[in-house]
N, C-alpha and C positions, 0 to 999 in steps of 0.2 A: 606343396604338401609332401612330406616324406613318405616313402613306401614302408609299410609296416610288414616286416618279415616274420615268418613263423619262429625263427630263431630268437628274434627280439622279444616276441610274446613269451616264448618258453623261458628266456632269461628273466623276464619280469616276474613270471609266475614263481620261479625258483626263489627269487629274492623276497617276494611278498607273501606267497601262499594264496594269493587271490585267484579267482576262477579265470578260465581262458578268455571268455568274452569280456569280463571286467578289465583284464589286462590289455586286450586289444583296443577296447574303447578308450582306456586311459592313454595309450600310446597315440591313438588318433587325436585325442583332445590336446595332447602335449606336443603334437607334430613330431613324434618319434624320439623326443628327448626322454631318456629313461629316468633321470633324476626327477624331472617334472612329473612324469607318470607315477612314480612312487609317491610323490606329494599328493597328486590327485587321488590315488587309491587310499592314502592315509586319511585325507579329509572325508571322503565318502564313507570309509570304514568307521571313523569316529562318529559320524552322524548316525550311521546304522547302529553302532554300539549303544548310543544314547537311547535309541528307540527300543533296543532289546533289554535294557536295564531293568524294566519292570516285569519282565516275563519270568514265569516260574522255572526254577532250576532245582529239580528234585533227583536227578541222576548224578553220576559223577564217580569219584573214587575216594576211598580211604586208603592212604598210602603211608608207608613208613620210610624213614631214612636214619641209618645209623652211621655216624661219622667215623672215619678211620680211627682205629684204636678203641672204639666202643665206649668212649667217655661221654658222648652226647647223642641223644636219639630224639626223633620227632615222629609223632603221629599227626596226620593232617587230613581233613576232609575238604575237598574242592568239588563244588557242584556245577553241573551243566544241565542242559535241557533233555538230552537223549542219551541212551546207553551207547548208541552208535558213535557219537563224538567221544564219549568217555573211553572207548577202546582205541582211539586213534593215537598214533605216535606223538603227534603235536600236543595233544591234551596231556598225555602221560608225561611228556618232557616238561610241560608247564608245572604240573603237580610236583615233579621231582625238584625243579628249580625253586619252587616256593618252599618245599620242605628244607632244602639246603639253606635258603634264606633264613628260615626260622631257627635252624640249628646254629648258624653263624652269628645272627644279629639279635637273637633272643627277645623278640617283641613280646609284649604281655597281652595285647589285644589285636583283633583283626583290623578294626578301624575305630574312629572316634566314637561311633555309636555304641561300641562295645565297652567303653569305659564307664564303670558304675558312677552314678551321680555324686555319691559321697567322696569317691576318690578324686573326681574332677574338682569338686568344690574345695577339698583339702589342698590340692595342688595350687589352685588359684589363690587361696588364702596364704599359702607358703610363699608364692611368688610376690604377692602384694606386700607381705611383711618383710621381704628381703631388704637388707640395709641399702643396697644400691638403688632399688626402686623407691624407697622412702625418701631418698635425697632428691628425687626429681619432683617437679611441680605436680600438684595433685591432679590437675586437669589432664596430664598426659599419662598418668599411671595406668589407666585401663588399657591404653594402646600398647604400653610396654609389656603388661601382663599377657595380652593377646599374642604379641610377637614371641614371647618366651614360651607360651603354650604351644604355638606351632612348632617351635624347635623341639619341645618335649614330645609332641605327637610323633615327630620323625624318629624318635628313639623308641617309643613304647608301642606304636601301632604298626602292624605289618604293612598296610596299604600306604602309609605315609613315609616309610623308609625308602632311602635310595636303593635301587636294585643293584646289588653287587657294587662294582666300581663305575657304574654308568651314571649318566646325568638324569635318567628318568627314574620315577618312583615305581614301586611295586604296583600301585594303582594304574599307572600308565602302561605297564607291562600287561596287566590283566585286560585293560581296555583295548590294547592292540590285538590281543588274542581273541577277544569278543568280535572285533572287526574282521579278523582273518578267518576265524572258525565259523562265525555266523550264528552263534548261540550265546545266550546269557551265561556268564561264568562268574562264580563268586566263591571265595574262601568262606566256608561256614564256621570252622573251628580248628584249633590245633592244640597240641600239648607238647611241650619240650621238656625233656628230662636231661639233667646234667649230673653226672656221677658226683656224689658227695654234697650236692646242693641241699640246703635246708636241714642240715644235720646239726 
């Protein structure tokens, strides 16, 4: 069994943001292997995040972001459970990252639950009526439409978009923060303004 040093625990804490004892236990469990310890913490964090998802999130921040040049601006509300967490640098950085994501990627909705039923039905009808879909056998058309809907979600819903140029989605980013911060976090709403749009 490898000796777990304070320096190793400190390094793991800085990498993951997890608590001291959680880091120490993960290092013990992974026999001192830092990469395995990160994976252990991630698994435990995601399990904990799933449990927290149903908890009330009524605190948080309303924040703004104005892109350089003043041509795009965003107002966003991100909720957490306590005002203590809302004041932390980590939470504030998350809110800023999410505002920048909205400014750059221009999602229309927070997640698929936020898409109005009539908009969703119209999109399904549009995808089903598409010439390429109509050329396919009738039995597989619903699967084709579902696949195209998922692609559409990744364009119009914030949570389903890829976060910047990373492999993970915005939903994965928020889930990771729930795991490390220890509170339920959710984007409640946002508004994006683009100079000259809708004129």
